[in-house]
C-alpha positions as CSV (number, residue, x, y, z in Angstrom):
1,M,67.1,156.5,-273.5
2,T,65.2,159.0,-271.5
3,M,61.5,158.8,-270.9
4,P,59.3,161.9,-271.3
5,V,58.8,163.6,-268.0
6,G,55.1,164.7,-268.3
7,N,53.1,161.6,-269.0
8,G,54.9,158.8,-267.3
9,G,55.2,156.8,-270.4
10,Q,51.5,156.1,-270.7
11,G,50.9,158.0,-273.9
12,N,47.3,159.2,-274.4
13,A,45.6,156.7,-272.0
14,L,43.1,158.0,-269.5
15,P,43.9,157.5,-265.9
16,V,42.4,154.4,-264.3
17,P,40.5,156.4,-261.5
18,L,38.8,158.5,-264.1
19,I,37.7,155.5,-266.1
20,L,36.3,153.9,-262.9
21,V,34.4,157.0,-262.0
22,V,32.8,157.2,-265.5
23,V,31.9,153.5,-265.5
24,S,30.4,153.7,-262.0
25,L,28.4,156.8,-262.9
26,F,27.0,155.0,-265.9
27,V,26.1,151.9,-263.9
28,L,24.4,154.1,-261.3
29,M,22.4,155.9,-263.9
30,A,21.4,152.6,-265.5
31,F,20.2,151.3,-262.1
32,E,18.3,154.4,-261.3
33,T,16.6,154.4,-264.7
34,G,15.6,150.8,-264.2
35,Q,14.2,151.5,-260.8
36,A,12.2,154.5,-262.0
37,I,10.7,152.4,-264.8
38,R,9.7,149.7,-262.3
39,D,8.2,152.3,-259.9
40,R,6.2,153.8,-262.8
41,G,4.8,150.4,-263.6
42,A,3.8,149.8,-260.0
43,L,2.1,153.2,-259.7
44,A,0.2,152.5,-262.9
45,E,-1.0,149.2,-261.5
46,L,-2.1,150.9,-258.3
47,M,-4.1,153.4,-260.3
48,R,-5.8,150.7,-262.2
49,A,-6.6,148.9,-259.0
50,Q,-8.2,152.0,-257.4
51,Q,-10.3,152.9,-260.5
52,P,-13.4,150.9,-259.4
53,S,-13.3,152.5,-256.0
54,I,-13.1,156.0,-257.5
55,E,-16.0,155.3,-259.8
56,Q,-18.1,154.0,-256.8
57,G,-17.2,157.0,-254.8
58,A,-18.3,159.4,-257.6
59,K,-21.6,157.5,-258.0
60,L,-22.2,157.7,-254.2
61,R,-21.4,161.4,-254.2
62,Q,-23.9,162.0,-257.0
63,Q,-26.6,160.1,-255.1
64,L,-25.8,162.0,-251.9
65,Q,-26.0,165.3,-253.7
66,N,-29.3,164.3,-255.2
67,L,-30.7,163.3,-251.8
68,A,-29.4,166.5,-250.2
69,G,-31.0,168.6,-252.9
70,K,-34.3,166.9,-252.5
71,T,-34.1,167.3,-248.7
72,A,-33.4,171.1,-249.2
73,V,-36.4,171.4,-251.5
74,L,-38.6,169.6,-249.0
75,A,-37.3,171.9,-246.2
76,A,-38.0,175.0,-248.3
77,A,-41.5,173.7,-248.9
78,G,-42.1,173.5,-245.2
79,D,-41.5,169.9,-244.2
80,A,-40.6,169.8,-240.5
81,G,-38.4,166.6,-240.7
82,A,-36.5,168.0,-243.7
83,K,-36.0,171.4,-241.9
84,S,-34.6,169.5,-238.9
85,V,-32.1,167.6,-241.1
86,V,-31.1,170.8,-242.8
87,D,-30.6,172.6,-239.5
88,Q,-28.5,169.7,-238.1
89,M,-26.4,169.6,-241.2
90,R,-25.9,173.4,-241.1
91,A,-24.8,173.1,-237.4
92,Q,-22.1,170.7,-238.6
93,G,-21.0,173.1,-241.3
94,V,-22.6,171.4,-244.3
95,T,-24.8,173.5,-246.5
96,L,-27.5,171.8,-248.4
97,S,-28.7,173.5,-251.6
98,A,-31.6,172.6,-253.9
99,A,-30.7,170.2,-256.7
100,K,-29.9,172.0,-260.0
101,K,-32.1,171.0,-262.9
């Protein structure tokens, strides 16, 4: 009645530490996947919340560009106040160009 020397009598069973490592990696991946899904949902909600502000900013930018273009046209036509505004803006590094039609 001798036992086989190589496998300690366990047959084809996987070692317990290997099973624990595989199970723990599976649990870790499941947790990380769930966390990524929650984070994606939170980011999508933040984007939806910011959308009105983005639209207002774009509208304000368009109005500002329109006003700046008209000011540049007035300055080119010889208006002293408009020339002063264009010169001050140029000193600050902002170039005003005529509105495109």
